[in-house]
Z-matrix of the N, CA and C atoms (Angstrom, degrees):
N
C 1 1.403
C 2 1.612 1 107.45
N 3 1.279 2 115.09 1 130.87
C 4 1.510 3 119.44 2 -178.07
C 5 1.497 4 108.26 3 -76.57
N 6 1.404 5 114.73 4 141.47
C 7 1.448 6 114.79 5 175.10
C 8 1.414 7 109.81 6 -92.57
N 9 1.345 8 113.90 7 155.25
C 10 1.523 9 122.80 8 179.58
C 11 1.421 10 108.52 9 -77.53
N 12 1.333 11 118.26 10 138.70
C 13 1.507 12 122.96 11 171.99
C 14 1.494 13 107.27 12 -93.72
N 15 1.363 14 112.06 13 147.94
C 16 1.462 15 118.48 14 -178.21
C 17 1.508 16 106.62 15 -75.88
N 18 1.359 17 115.76 16 150.04
C 19 1.423 18 119.85 17 -179.49
C 20 1.555 19 112.55 18 -86.72
N 21 1.313 20 114.47 19 -11.60
C 22 1.469 21 120.76 20 174.96
C 23 1.571 22 108.77 21 -99.94
N 24 1.321 23 111.55 22 157.94
C 25 1.446 24 117.32 23 177.54
C 26 1.454 25 109.45 24 -118.20
N 27 1.388 26 118.03 25 134.06
C 28 1.472 27 120.83 26 172.46
C 29 1.536 28 107.90 27 -153.95
N 30 1.349 29 116.46 28 165.89
C 31 1.425 30 120.73 29 -178.71
C 32 1.548 31 108.76 30 -82.68
N 33 1.276 32 117.45 31 161.67
C 34 1.511 33 119.89 32 -179.98
C 35 1.470 34 109.20 33 -77.28
N 36 1.354 35 121.33 34 -19.63
C 37 1.453 36 121.37 35 -172.01
C 38 1.585 37 108.12 36 -74.26
N 39 1.252 38 121.25 37 -16.36
C 40 1.491 39 120.70 38 177.64
C 41 1.604 40 108.66 39 -127.70
N 42 1.320 41 108.61 40 162.28
C 43 1.450 42 112.99 41 178.89
C 44 1.518 43 111.87 42 -111.31
N 45 1.309 44 115.13 43 21.79
C 46 1.480 45 118.97 44 -176.28
C 47 1.603 46 105.98 45 -98.75
N 48 1.376 47 114.73 46 125.52
C 49 1.494 48 118.64 47 174.63
C 50 1.541 49 105.31 48 -122.26
N 51 1.341 50 114.61 49 113.97
C 52 1.501 51 119.49 50 175.82
C 53 1.485 52 111.13 51 -64.58
N 54 1.348 53 115.24 52 153.37
C 55 1.465 54 122.31 53 -179.65
C 56 1.527 55 108.79 54 -103.51
N 57 1.284 56 117.56 55 158.11
C 58 1.412 57 122.18 56 174.73
C 59 1.519 58 113.23 57 55.00
N 60 1.327 59 116.78 58 -135.21
C 61 1.503 60 119.95 59 178.50
C 62 1.485 61 115.75 60 -94.16
N 63 1.293 62 115.29 61 30.45
C 64 1.477 63 122.93 62 -177.69
C 65 1.550 64 108.86 63 -92.14
N 66 1.389 65 111.84 64 150.45
C 67 1.420 66 120.56 65 -173.48
C 68 1.558 67 106.35 66 -127.77
N 69 1.319 68 118.73 67 135.81
C 70 1.436 69 124.14 68 171.39
C 71 1.507 70 112.01 69 -92.63
N 72 1.336 71 114.95 70 120.63
C 73 1.478 72 116.65 71 -175.51
C 74 1.546 73 107.43 72 -120.92
N 75 1.357 74 113.87 73 140.03
C 76 1.456 75 116.15 74 168.43
C 77 1.521 76 109.72 75 -98.24
N 78 1.272 77 118.75 76 121.05
C 79 1.488 78 121.09 77 -175.22
C 80 1.546 79 108.73 78 -64.33
N 81 1.303 80 117.68 79 148.50
C 82 1.366 81 122.19 80 177.31
C 83 1.474 82 112.00 81 -78.85
N 84 1.240 83 120.86 82 136.81
C 85 1.456 84 126.02 83 -179.89
C 86 1.554 85 108.89 84 -79.77
N 87 1.356 86 111.72 85 178.36
C 88 1.480 87 123.13 86 -176.52
C 89 1.516 88 108.55 87 -58.42
N 90 1.323 89 117.79 88 -38.15
C 91 1.451 90 120.30 89 -179.70
C 92 1.441 91 114.39 90 -68.20
N 93 1.327 92 117.58 91 -22.97
C 94 1.479 93 123.97 92 -179.27
C 95 1.497 94 111.42 93 -89.30
N 96 1.389 95 118.96 94 -7.53
C 97 1.427 96 121.53 95 -179.21
C 98 1.514 97 108.49 96 -98.24
N 99 1.303 98 118.52 97 54.20
C 100 1.422 99 121.57 98 179.01
C 101 1.485 100 110.18 99 -109.27
N 102 1.349 101 114.86 100 142.75
C 103 1.478 102 119.62 101 178.93
C 104 1.518 103 107.72 102 -71.35
N 105 1.332 104 113.82 103 162.23
C 106 1.435 105 118.92 104 -179.50
C 107 1.548 106 114.14 105 -55.12
N 108 1.263 107 115.07 106 -31.07
C 109 1.531 108 123.58 107 -178.94
C 110 1.515 109 108.93 108 -81.18
N 111 1.299 110 126.36 109 -6.86
C 112 1.366 111 130.65 110 176.76
C 113 1.524 112 117.07 111 97.57
N 114 1.306 113 114.10 112 10.77
C 115 1.476 114 118.40 113 177.67
C 116 1.469 115 110.93 114 -87.56
N 117 1.364 116 118.32 115 126.37
C 118 1.457 117 126.68 116 179.76
C 119 1.516 118 108.23 117 -75.91
N 120 1.416 119 113.09 118 123.33
C 121 1.449 120 115.27 119 178.17
C 122 1.514 121 109.78 120 -87.87
N 123 1.317 122 118.89 121 119.42
C 124 1.500 123 119.87 122 -177.34
C 125 1.506 124 110.11 123 -70.36
N 126 1.385 125 116.40 124 161.44
C 127 1.434 126 123.68 125 -177.07
C 128 1.488 127 112.17 126 -64.13
N 129 1.322 128 118.46 127 -29.94
C 130 1.454 129 123.94 128 -177.72
C 131 1.511 130 109.31 129 -70.23
N 132 1.327 131 118.60 130 -27.44
C 133 1.474 132 119.14 131 -179.92
C 134 1.541 133 112.86 132 -83.50
N 135 1.291 134 117.63 133 -14.54
C 136 1.424 135 120.14 134 -174.46
C 137 1.578 136 113.72 135 -116.87
N 138 1.323 137 116.56 136 17.62
C 139 1.446 138 122.01 137 -173.39
C 140 1.526 139 111.80 138 -55.04
N 141 1.332 140 122.05 139 -43.85
C 142 1.416 141 122.55 140 -175.06
C 143 1.583 142 113.13 141 -103.33
N 144 1.326 143 113.17 142 14.82
C 145 1.502 144 113.25 143 178.71
C 146 1.504 145 109.28 144 -94.43
N 147 1.317 146 116.86 145 161.40
C 148 1.452 147 119.47 146 -179.89
C 149 1.556 148 109.67 147 -65.96
N 150 1.291 149 115.18 148 158.03
C 151 1.471 150 122.76 149 179.46
C 152 1.480 151 111.96 150 -85.50
N 153 1.393 152 114.73 151 159.59
C 154 1.493 153 119.27 152 174.97
C 155 1.526 154 108.97 153 -129.19
N 156 1.383 155 114.39 154 155.34
C 157 1.388 156 117.79 155 178.73
C 158 1.526 157 109.66 156 -168.04
N 159 1.274 158 115.23 157 175.95
C 160 1.534 159 122.25 158 177.59
C 161 1.542 160 110.52 159 -107.69
N 162 1.319 161 114.11 160 133.59
C 163 1.415 162 119.83 161 -178.80
C 164 1.529 163 107.17 162 -75.29
N 165 1.410 164 112.86 163 122.60
C 166 1.517 165 123.62 164 -178.20
C 167 1.512 166 109.98 165 -97.36
N 168 1.353 167 118.51 166 -39.44
C 169 1.479 168 121.18 167 -175.09
C 170 1.538 169 106.85 168 -154.80
N 171 1.310 170 114.57 169 152.99
C 172 1.524 171 119.12 170 175.84
C 173 1.513 172 108.26 171 -131.77
N 174 1.366 173 111.23 172 154.56
C 175 1.489 174 115.25 173 173.81
C 176 1.485 175 110.11 174 -88.80
N 177 1.407 176 115.55 175 177.10
C 178 1.440 177 118.56 176 -175.00
C 179 1.479 178 117.13 177 -62.72
N 180 1.390 179 117.28 178 -32.46
C 181 1.426 180 124.13 179 -179.35
C 182 1.476 181 111.43 180 135.40
N 183 1.291 182 114.00 181 177.83
C 184 1.475 183 121.09 182 -177.25
C 185 1.515 184 110.66 183 -92.98
N 186 1.323 185 114.20 184 142.99
C 187 1.562 186 117.97 185 176.99
C 188 1.535 187 110.98 186 -89.52
N 189 1.266 188 117.03 187 121.28
C 190 1.480 189 119.10 188 179.40
C 191 1.509 190 113.72 189 -80.44
N 192 1.345 191 118.08 190 -174.53
C 193 1.459 192 123.57 191 -177.91
C 194 1.486 193 112.42 192 -60.90
N 195 1.321 194 118.39 193 -29.75
C 196 1.432 195 120.41 194 -177.73
C 197 1.500 196 113.56 195 -86.74
N 198 1.337 197 115.32 196 -6.63
C 199 1.531 198 118.84 197 176.13
C 200 1.494 199 107.97 198 94.91
N 201 1.341 200 120.69 199 7.73
C 202 1.488 201 121.37 200 177.89
C 203 1.579 202 107.33 201 -91.48
N 204 1.331 203 112.14 202 147.28
C 205 1.438 204 122.91 203 178.79
C 206 1.557 205 110.16 204 -84.32
N 207 1.337 206 113.97 205 118.96
C 208 1.461 207 118.23 206 178.82
C 209 1.591 208 104.75 207 -98.24
N 210 1.349 209 117.82 208 112.72
C 211 1.410 210 118.04 209 -174.35
C 212 1.498 211 114.91 210 -67.64
N 213 1.330 212 114.41 211 156.48
C 214 1.550 213 121.79 212 179.95
C 215 1.520 214 104.14 213 -67.77
N 216 1.377 215 114.93 214 143.22
C 217 1.455 216 119.75 215 -175.22
C 218 1.529 217 113.74 216 -96.10
N 219 1.380 218 115.97 217 -2.17
C 220 1.468 219 116.17 218 175.73
C 221 1.546 220 107.85 219 -102.41
N 222 1.317 221 114.98 220 157.28
C 223 1.518 222 122.73 221 -177.65
C 224 1.515 223 111.01 222 -108.43
N 225 1.257 224 117.27 223 153.04
C 226 1.454 225 123.80 224 173.40
C 227 1.534 226 107.22 225 -59.96
N 228 1.302 227 118.77 226 135.21
C 229 1.441 228 123.95 227 -179.30
C 230 1.569 229 112.72 228 94.91
N 231 1.400 230 116.73 229 -13.05
C 232 1.452 231 117.56 230 -179.83
C 233 1.543 232 111.38 231 -69.02
N 234 1.307 233 117.97 232 149.10
C 235 1.445 234 123.42 233 176.14
C 236 1.563 235 105.35 234 -99.74
N 237 1.358 236 115.38 235 121.56
C 238 1.402 237 117.51 236 -172.56
C 239 1.560 238 112.83 237 -124.89
N 240 1.335 239 115.90 238 159.54
C 241 1.418 240 121.80 239 173.98
C 242 1.572 241 105.70 240 -111.75
N 243 1.323 242 114.13 241 134.46
C 244 1.461 243 117.10 242 -176.27
C 245 1.468 244 111.38 243 -138.60
N 246 1.328 245 119.30 244 156.81
C 247 1.442 246 125.52 245 178.79
C 248 1.520 247 111.51 246 -55.37
N 249 1.327 248 116.41 247 135.54
C 250 1.455 249 123.43 248 -173.17
C 251 1.535 250 111.44 249 -66.17
N 252 1.256 251 119.90 250 -29.35
C 253 1.420 252 124.93 251 -170.86
C 254 1.588 253 112.34 252 -109.38
N 255 1.306 254 116.95 253 8.70
C 256 1.433 255 115.25 254 -171.49
C 257 1.555 256 115.50 255 -112.66
N 258 1.266 257 117.57 256 32.51
C 259 1.433 258 118.89 257 -175.88
C 260 1.565 259 109.73 258 -134.01
N 261 1.337 260 113.53 259 162.01
C 262 1.521 261 121.13 260 174.58
C 263 1.551 262 104.30 261 -108.22
N 264 1.294 263 115.30 262 134.77
C 265 1.499 264 120.87 263 178.47
C 266 1.548 265 108.25 264 -95.24
N 267 1.336 266 111.73 265 135.80
C 268 1.457 267 120.80 266 174.87
C 269 1.557 268 111.47 267 -130.78
N 270 1.232 269 119.15 268 159.64
C 271 1.525 270 121.28 269 179.40
C 272 1.503 271 105.62 270 -134.99
N 273 1.312 272 117.57 271 124.28
C 274 1.390 273 126.31 272 179.63
C 275 1.552 274 105.36 273 -131.13
N 276 1.393 275 112.66 274 126.20
C 277 1.520 276 117.21 275 179.00
C 278 1.490 277 113.00 276 46.87
N 279 1.337 278 115.05 277 46.93
C 280 1.503 279 125.11 278 177.52
C 281 1.476 280 113.65 279 61.57
N 282 1.370 281 116.13 280 17.04
C 283 1.522 282 120.40 281 176.85
C 284 1.503 283 105.17 282 -110.36
N 285 1.347 284 114.25 283 136.35
C 286 1.430 285 120.40 284 179.02
C 287 1.574 286 112.66 285 -95.20
N 288 1.323 287 115.56 286 131.89
C 289 1.434 288 122.26 287 -176.84
C 290 1.593 289 106.67 288 -131.75
N 291 1.324 290 112.78 289 158.95
C 292 1.443 291 119.87 290 170.23
C 293 1.504 292 108.49 291 -120.96
N 294 1.359 293 112.56 292 145.65
C 295 1.454 294 120.96 293 173.54
C 296 1.545 295 107.70 294 -114.58
N 297 1.267 296 117.13 295 126.46
C 298 1.462 297 118.84 296 179.92
C 299 1.514 298 112.00 297 -146.46
N 300 1.329 299 116.20 298 157.61
C 301 1.477 300 121.30 299 -177.51
C 302 1.592 301 105.84 300 -77.39
N 303 1.272 302 113.98 301 153.38
C 304 1.486 303 119.34 302 -179.95
C 305 1.540 304 112.45 303 -59.73
N 306 1.269 305 119.00 304 -31.10
C 307 1.494 306 118.82 305 -179.95
C 308 1.524 307 112.49 306 -74.76
N 309 1.378 308 117.46 307 -6.89
C 310 1.472 309 118.17 308 176.86
C 311 1.513 310 110.41 309 -89.91
N 312 1.298 311 118.44 310 -4.13
C 313 1.475 312 120.75 311 178.69
C 314 1.440 313 102.77 312 -86.10
N 315 1.407 314 115.60 313 129.05
C 316 1.369 315 125.17 314 -178.61
C 317 1.510 316 115.53 315 -86.98
N 318 1.323 317 114.00 316 -38.67
C 319 1.535 318 120.25 317 -177.18
C 320 1.512 319 110.67 318 -164.50
N 321 1.280 320 111.32 319 159.59
C 322 1.489 321 119.20 320 176.07
C 323 1.587 322 107.36 321 -110.57
N 324 1.339 323 113.30 322 132.83
C 325 1.495 324 118.42 323 -176.16
C 326 1.465 325 106.80 324 -92.30
N 327 1.292 326 121.37 325 124.19
C 328 1.443 327 122.77 326 177.63
C 329 1.512 328 112.26 327 -102.50
């Protein structure tokens, strides 16, 4: 008997599965906020800049007017820039995560 596959995607290290077009992001720590030349950017210098993080899990997508599911356009493992004020903070096993809607993601860093 074939097993059903989940319509959502998430990593095995967490048990959080976002719904709809929501994305679970692990914020980048201070060690990840380094310039390409190796200079660490202090928190005071980035107060009003957008946040960055790594996509940990994604929901199945948004349902459009016709009832079709439009899949989320970011992939697990992508490094993204998102609006500083557009997310909900959650804590699981002493790890901090953000849940945000796909339209709050401003860019994907390659």
